[in-house]
Backbone atoms as SQL, in Angstrom:
CREATE TABLE atoms (id INTEGER PRIMARY KEY, chain TEXT, resi INTEGER, resn TEXT, atom TEXT, x REAL, y REAL, z REAL);
INSERT INTO atoms VALUES
  (1, 'A', 1, 'UNK', 'N', -2.819, -12.746, 27.774),
  (2, 'A', 1, 'UNK', 'CA', -2.385, -12.437, 26.810),
  (3, 'A', 1, 'UNK', 'C', -2.276, -12.089, 25.357),
  (4, 'A', 2, 'UNK', 'N', -3.076, -12.533, 24.979),
  (5, 'A', 2, 'UNK', 'CA', -3.037, -12.612, 23.430),
  (6, 'A', 2, 'UNK', 'C', -3.285, -11.309, 23.203),
  (7, 'A', 3, 'UNK', 'N', -4.823, -10.717, 23.810),
  (8, 'A', 3, 'UNK', 'CA', -5.198, -9.170, 23.917),
  (9, 'A', 3, 'UNK', 'C', -4.154, -8.492, 23.453),
  (10, 'A', 4, 'UNK', 'N', -3.084, -8.955, 24.852),
  (11, 'A', 4, 'UNK', 'CA', -2.208, -7.442, 24.240),
  (12, 'A', 4, 'UNK', 'C', -1.431, -7.882, 23.748),
  (13, 'A', 5, 'UNK', 'N', -0.989, -8.241, 22.985),
  (14, 'A', 5, 'UNK', 'CA', 0.391, -8.386, 21.515),
  (15, 'A', 5, 'UNK', 'C', -0.984, -7.909, 20.204),
  (16, 'A', 6, 'UNK', 'N', -2.091, -8.302, 20.738),
  (17, 'A', 6, 'UNK', 'CA', -2.473, -7.740, 19.608),
  (18, 'A', 6, 'UNK', 'C', -3.052, -6.312, 19.428),
  (19, 'A', 7, 'UNK', 'N', -3.169, -5.975, 20.866),
  (20, 'A', 7, 'UNK', 'CA', -3.834, -4.390, 20.870),
  (21, 'A', 7, 'UNK', 'C', -2.050, -4.074, 20.630),
  (22, 'A', 8, 'UNK', 'N', -0.778, -4.632, 21.127),
  (23, 'A', 8, 'UNK', 'CA', 0.491, -3.652, 20.909),
  (24, 'A', 8, 'UNK', 'C', 0.394, -4.088, 19.590),
  (25, 'A', 9, 'UNK', 'N', 0.013, -4.954, 18.703),
  (26, 'A', 9, 'UNK', 'CA', 0.612, -4.684, 17.285),
  (27, 'A', 9, 'UNK', 'C', -0.441, -3.313, 16.472),
  (28, 'A', 10, 'UNK', 'N', -1.610, -3.484, 16.936),
  (29, 'A', 10, 'UNK', 'CA', -2.241, -2.745, 15.900),
  (30, 'A', 10, 'UNK', 'C', -1.475, -1.587, 16.411),
  (31, 'A', 11, 'UNK', 'N', -1.288, -0.931, 17.864),
  (32, 'A', 11, 'UNK', 'CA', -0.756, 0.251, 17.539),
  (33, 'A', 11, 'UNK', 'C', 0.561, 0.987, 17.090),
  (34, 'A', 12, 'UNK', 'N', 0.734, 0.271, 16.957),
  (35, 'A', 12, 'UNK', 'CA', 2.553, -0.159, 16.234),
  (36, 'A', 12, 'UNK', 'C', 2.184, 0.418, 15.007),
  (37, 'A', 13, 'UNK', 'N', 0.929, -0.285, 14.006),
  (38, 'A', 13, 'UNK', 'CA', 1.198, -0.645, 12.869),
  (39, 'A', 13, 'UNK', 'C', 0.001, 0.671, 12.012),
  (40, 'A', 14, 'UNK', 'N', -0.777, 1.257, 13.849),
  (41, 'A', 14, 'UNK', 'CA', -1.165, 2.202, 12.922),
  (42, 'A', 14, 'UNK', 'C', -0.276, 3.207, 12.776),
  (43, 'A', 15, 'UNK', 'N', 1.012, 3.675, 14.258),
  (44, 'A', 15, 'UNK', 'CA', 1.627, 4.374, 14.139),
  (45, 'A', 15, 'UNK', 'C', 2.943, 4.574, 12.861),
  (46, 'A', 16, 'UNK', 'N', 3.277, 3.729, 12.324),
  (47, 'A', 16, 'UNK', 'CA', 4.127, 3.325, 11.618),
  (48, 'A', 16, 'UNK', 'C', 3.224, 4.114, 9.949),
  (49, 'A', 17, 'UNK', 'N', 2.135, 3.474, 10.212),
  (50, 'A', 17, 'UNK', 'CA', 1.335, 3.706, 8.783),
  (51, 'A', 17, 'UNK', 'C', 1.054, 4.825, 8.403),
  (52, 'A', 18, 'UNK', 'N', 0.450, 5.994, 10.062),
  (53, 'A', 18, 'UNK', 'CA', 0.602, 7.508, 10.032),
  (54, 'A', 18, 'UNK', 'C', 1.429, 7.902, 10.102),
  (55, 'A', 19, 'UNK', 'N', 2.472, 8.144, 9.718),
  (56, 'A', 19, 'UNK', 'CA', 3.921, 8.184, 10.293),
  (57, 'A', 19, 'UNK', 'C', 4.333, 8.757, 8.415),
  (58, 'A', 20, 'UNK', 'N', 3.687, 7.345, 7.481),
  (59, 'A', 20, 'UNK', 'CA', 4.554, 7.288, 6.889),
  (60, 'A', 20, 'UNK', 'C', 4.524, 7.878, 5.689),
  (61, 'A', 21, 'UNK', 'N', 2.989, 9.152, 6.320),
  (62, 'A', 21, 'UNK', 'CA', 1.996, 10.054, 5.404),
  (63, 'A', 21, 'UNK', 'C', 2.150, 11.121, 5.058),
  (64, 'A', 22, 'UNK', 'N', 2.816, 11.213, 6.552),
  (65, 'A', 22, 'UNK', 'CA', 3.571, 12.576, 6.579),
  (66, 'A', 22, 'UNK', 'C', 4.082, 13.565, 6.318),
  (67, 'A', 23, 'UNK', 'N', 5.281, 13.370, 4.688),
  (68, 'A', 23, 'UNK', 'CA', 5.786, 13.702, 3.680),
  (69, 'A', 23, 'UNK', 'C', 5.156, 13.569, 2.543),
  (70, 'A', 24, 'UNK', 'N', 4.092, 12.423, 2.812),
  (71, 'A', 24, 'UNK', 'CA', 3.168, 12.905, 1.044),
  (72, 'A', 24, 'UNK', 'C', 2.344, 13.726, 0.424),
  (73, 'A', 25, 'UNK', 'N', 2.274, 14.949, -0.978),
  (74, 'A', 25, 'UNK', 'CA', 2.139, 15.714, -1.367),
  (75, 'A', 25, 'UNK', 'C', 0.840, 15.635, -1.283),
  (76, 'A', 26, 'UNK', 'N', -0.285, 16.146, -1.570),
  (77, 'A', 26, 'UNK', 'CA', -1.762, 15.566, -2.295),
  (78, 'A', 26, 'UNK', 'C', -1.935, 14.385, -2.688),
  (79, 'A', 27, 'UNK', 'N', -1.420, 15.115, -4.329),
  (80, 'A', 27, 'UNK', 'CA', -1.444, 14.595, -5.341),
  (81, 'A', 27, 'UNK', 'C', -1.041, 12.320, -5.161),
  (82, 'A', 28, 'UNK', 'N', -0.050, 12.890, -3.739),
  (83, 'A', 28, 'UNK', 'CA', 0.504, 10.874, -3.663),
  (84, 'A', 28, 'UNK', 'C', -0.126, 10.770, -2.399),
  (85, 'A', 29, 'UNK', 'N', -1.323, 11.562, -2.110),
  (86, 'A', 29, 'UNK', 'CA', -2.445, 11.119, -0.903),
  (87, 'A', 29, 'UNK', 'C', -3.600, 9.962, -1.690),
  (88, 'A', 30, 'UNK', 'N', -3.660, 11.565, -3.462),
  (89, 'A', 30, 'UNK', 'CA', -4.913, 11.206, -3.367),
  (90, 'A', 30, 'UNK', 'C', -4.393, 9.713, -4.428),
  (91, 'A', 31, 'UNK', 'N', -3.786, 9.129, -4.979),
  (92, 'A', 31, 'UNK', 'CA', -3.500, 8.230, -5.299),
  (93, 'A', 31, 'UNK', 'C', -3.149, 6.898, -5.130),
  (94, 'A', 32, 'UNK', 'N', -2.516, 7.127, -3.365),
  (95, 'A', 32, 'UNK', 'CA', -2.478, 5.860, -2.706),
  (96, 'A', 32, 'UNK', 'C', -4.268, 5.944, -1.910),
  (97, 'A', 33, 'UNK', 'N', -4.905, 6.994, -1.781),
  (98, 'A', 33, 'UNK', 'CA', -6.539, 6.071, -1.587),
  (99, 'A', 33, 'UNK', 'C', -7.022, 6.094, -3.161),
  (100, 'A', 34, 'UNK', 'N', -6.715, 5.940, -4.270),
  (101, 'A', 34, 'UNK', 'CA', -7.213, 5.354, -5.685),
  (102, 'A', 34, 'UNK', 'C', -6.934, 4.308, -5.060),
  (103, 'A', 35, 'UNK', 'N', -5.601, 3.797, -5.636),
  (104, 'A', 35, 'UNK', 'CA', -5.568, 2.481, -5.270),
  (105, 'A', 35, 'UNK', 'C', -5.929, 1.487, -4.249),
  (106, 'A', 36, 'UNK', 'N', -6.363, 2.342, -3.421),
  (107, 'A', 36, 'UNK', 'CA', -7.034, 1.563, -2.016),
  (108, 'A', 36, 'UNK', 'C', -7.929, 1.278, -2.393),
  (109, 'A', 37, 'UNK', 'N', -8.860, 1.941, -2.525),
  (110, 'A', 37, 'UNK', 'CA', -10.553, 2.241, -3.030),
  (111, 'A', 37, 'UNK', 'C', -10.224, 1.345, -4.658),
  (112, 'A', 38, 'UNK', 'N', -10.000, 0.936, -5.302),
  (113, 'A', 38, 'UNK', 'CA', -9.341, 0.208, -6.846),
  (114, 'A', 38, 'UNK', 'C', -9.178, -1.307, -6.414),
  (115, 'A', 39, 'UNK', 'N', -8.507, -1.178, -5.451),
  (116, 'A', 39, 'UNK', 'CA', -7.479, -2.401, -4.885),
  (117, 'A', 39, 'UNK', 'C', -9.212, -3.252, -4.105),
  (118, 'A', 40, 'UNK', 'N', -9.845, -2.613, -3.776),
  (119, 'A', 40, 'UNK', 'CA', -10.923, -3.175, -2.504),
  (120, 'A', 40, 'UNK', 'C', -12.193, -3.676, -3.783),
  (121, 'A', 41, 'UNK', 'N', -12.634, -2.916, -4.781),
  (122, 'A', 41, 'UNK', 'CA', -13.694, -2.742, -5.617),
  (123, 'A', 41, 'UNK', 'C', -12.596, -4.187, -6.318),
  (124, 'A', 42, 'UNK', 'N', -11.956, -3.731, -7.504),
  (125, 'A', 42, 'UNK', 'CA', -11.233, -5.101, -8.127),
  (126, 'A', 42, 'UNK', 'C', -11.832, -6.674, -7.077),
  (127, 'A', 43, 'UNK', 'N', -11.637, -6.951, -5.802),
  (128, 'A', 43, 'UNK', 'CA', -11.918, -7.683, -5.233),
  (129, 'A', 43, 'UNK', 'C', -12.801, -7.957, -5.431),
  (130, 'A', 44, 'UNK', 'N', -14.065, -7.574, -4.611),
  (131, 'A', 44, 'UNK', 'CA', -15.298, -7.203, -4.459),
  (132, 'A', 44, 'UNK', 'C', -16.159, -7.719, -6.729),
  (133, 'A', 45, 'UNK', 'N', -15.594, -7.537, -7.225),
  (134, 'A', 45, 'UNK', 'CA', -16.092, -7.072, -8.442),
  (135, 'A', 45, 'UNK', 'C', -15.894, -8.603, -8.855),
  (136, 'A', 46, 'UNK', 'N', -14.926, -8.929, -9.009),
  (137, 'A', 46, 'UNK', 'CA', -13.889, -10.891, -9.388),
  (138, 'A', 46, 'UNK', 'C', -13.676, -11.479, -8.748),
  (139, 'A', 47, 'UNK', 'N', -12.809, -11.086, -7.149),
  (140, 'A', 47, 'UNK', 'CA', -12.246, -11.500, -6.099),
  (141, 'A', 47, 'UNK', 'C', -10.821, -12.811, -6.589),
  (142, 'A', 48, 'UNK', 'N', -10.492, -12.140, -7.568),
  (143, 'A', 48, 'UNK', 'CA', -9.170, -12.900, -8.014),
  (144, 'A', 48, 'UNK', 'C', -7.714, -11.872, -7.724),
  (145, 'A', 49, 'UNK', 'N', -6.630, -12.771, -7.470),
  (146, 'A', 49, 'UNK', 'CA', -5.875, -11.624, -7.100),
  (147, 'A', 49, 'UNK', 'C', -5.698, -10.771, -8.696),
  (148, 'A', 50, 'UNK', 'N', -5.744, -11.533, -9.532),
  (149, 'A', 50, 'UNK', 'CA', -5.111, -10.435, -11.203),
  (150, 'A', 50, 'UNK', 'C', -6.271, -9.314, -10.633),
  (151, 'A', 51, 'UNK', 'N', -8.312, -9.914, -10.604),
  (152, 'A', 51, 'UNK', 'CA', -9.015, -8.279, -9.764),
  (153, 'A', 51, 'UNK', 'C', -8.379, -7.095, -9.314),
  (154, 'A', 52, 'UNK', 'N', -7.706, -7.879, -8.279),
  (155, 'A', 52, 'UNK', 'CA', -7.508, -7.130, -7.665),
  (156, 'A', 52, 'UNK', 'C', -5.884, -5.984, -6.925),
  (157, 'A', 53, 'UNK', 'N', -5.529, -6.870, -8.367),
  (158, 'A', 53, 'UNK', 'CA', -4.190, -5.861, -8.806),
  (159, 'A', 53, 'UNK', 'C', -4.946, -4.380, -9.712),
  (160, 'A', 54, 'UNK', 'N', -5.295, -5.404, -10.738),
  (161, 'A', 54, 'UNK', 'CA', -6.071, -4.290, -11.855),
  (162, 'A', 54, 'UNK', 'C', -6.920, -3.252, -11.203),
  (163, 'A', 55, 'UNK', 'N', -7.781, -3.128, -10.567),
  (164, 'A', 55, 'UNK', 'CA', -8.425, -2.478, -9.571),
  (165, 'A', 55, 'UNK', 'C', -7.417, -1.580, -9.315),
  (166, 'A', 56, 'UNK', 'N', -6.146, -2.412, -8.220),
  (167, 'A', 56, 'UNK', 'CA', -5.559, -1.480, -8.233),
  (168, 'A', 56, 'UNK', 'C', -5.266, 0.539, -8.828),
  (169, 'A', 57, 'UNK', 'N', -4.026, -0.625, -9.601),
  (170, 'A', 57, 'UNK', 'CA', -3.294, -0.183, -10.979),
  (171, 'A', 57, 'UNK', 'C', -4.623, 1.832, -11.777),
  (172, 'A', 58, 'UNK', 'N', -5.704, 0.906, -11.552),
  (173, 'A', 58, 'UNK', 'CA', -6.904, 1.425, -12.780),
  (174, 'A', 58, 'UNK', 'C', -7.055, 3.007, -11.171),
  (175, 'A', 59, 'UNK', 'N', -7.622, 1.851, -10.204),
  (176, 'A', 59, 'UNK', 'CA', -8.050, 2.544, -8.465),
  (177, 'A', 59, 'UNK', 'C', -6.821, 4.188, -8.712),
  (178, 'A', 60, 'UNK', 'N', -5.495, 3.849, -8.663),
  (179, 'A', 60, 'UNK', 'CA', -4.308, 4.532, -8.760),
  (180, 'A', 60, 'UNK', 'C', -4.543, 5.477, -9.736),
  (181, 'A', 61, 'UNK', 'N', -4.164, 5.327, -11.067),
  (182, 'A', 61, 'UNK', 'CA', -4.271, 6.201, -11.921),
  (183, 'A', 61, 'UNK', 'C', -5.487, 7.229, -11.746),
  (184, 'A', 62, 'UNK', 'N', -6.811, 6.730, -11.695),
  (185, 'A', 62, 'UNK', 'CA', -7.551, 7.931, -10.848),
  (186, 'A', 62, 'UNK', 'C', -7.683, 8.885, -10.630),
  (187, 'A', 63, 'UNK', 'N', -6.994, 8.035, -9.237),
  (188, 'A', 63, 'UNK', 'CA', -6.972, 9.066, -8.041),
  (189, 'A', 63, 'UNK', 'C', -5.754, 10.086, -8.096),
  (190, 'A', 64, 'UNK', 'N', -4.891, 9.352, -9.182),
  (191, 'A', 64, 'UNK', 'CA', -3.439, 10.766, -9.438),
  (192, 'A', 64, 'UNK', 'C', -4.198, 11.828, -10.090),
  (193, 'A', 65, 'UNK', 'N', -4.893, 11.521, -10.977),
  (194, 'A', 65, 'UNK', 'CA', -5.573, 12.168, -11.385),
  (195, 'A', 65, 'UNK', 'C', -6.507, 13.266, -11.444),
  (196, 'A', 66, 'UNK', 'N', -6.986, 12.645, -10.583),
  (197, 'A', 66, 'UNK', 'CA', -8.383, 13.561, -9.667),
  (198, 'A', 66, 'UNK', 'C', -7.636, 14.813, -8.654),
  (199, 'A', 67, 'UNK', 'N', -6.363, 14.700, -8.052),
  (200, 'A', 67, 'UNK', 'CA', -6.309, 15.090, -7.250),
  (201, 'A', 67, 'UNK', 'C', -4.832, 16.361, -8.722),
  (202, 'A', 68, 'UNK', 'N', -4.638, 16.392, -9.601),
  (203, 'A', 68, 'UNK', 'CA', -3.387, 16.989, -9.802),
  (204, 'A', 68, 'UNK', 'C', -3.640, 17.917, -10.245),
  (205, 'A', 69, 'UNK', 'N', -3.178, 19.280, -10.262),
  (206, 'A', 69, 'UNK', 'CA', -3.617, 20.601, -9.804),
  (207, 'A', 69, 'UNK', 'C', -3.156, 20.890, -10.698),
  (208, 'A', 70, 'UNK', 'N', -4.912, 21.943, -10.959),
  (209, 'A', 70, 'UNK', 'CA', -5.711, 22.710, -11.907),
  (210, 'A', 70, 'UNK', 'C', -5.236, 23.813, -11.899),
  (211, 'A', 71, 'UNK', 'N', -3.125, 23.692, -12.486),
  (212, 'A', 71, 'UNK', 'CA', -3.144, 24.990, -12.661),
  (213, 'A', 71, 'UNK', 'C', -3.043, 25.729, -14.759);
């Protein structure tokens, strides 16, 4: 019974996560991806909540700027 709950929860969270990104622009997706990568990198480098948050902020800004339209 426990494995069924785990699989059901994983499927539900995956569906909710994927549907939440459907209306995002290319730049918003880049910001979110950058924040995720930066958060992981900050956690690996320092291992604290402050470093994880700082890495997410820096990664989000970098992702935002990289995916900016070149007009």
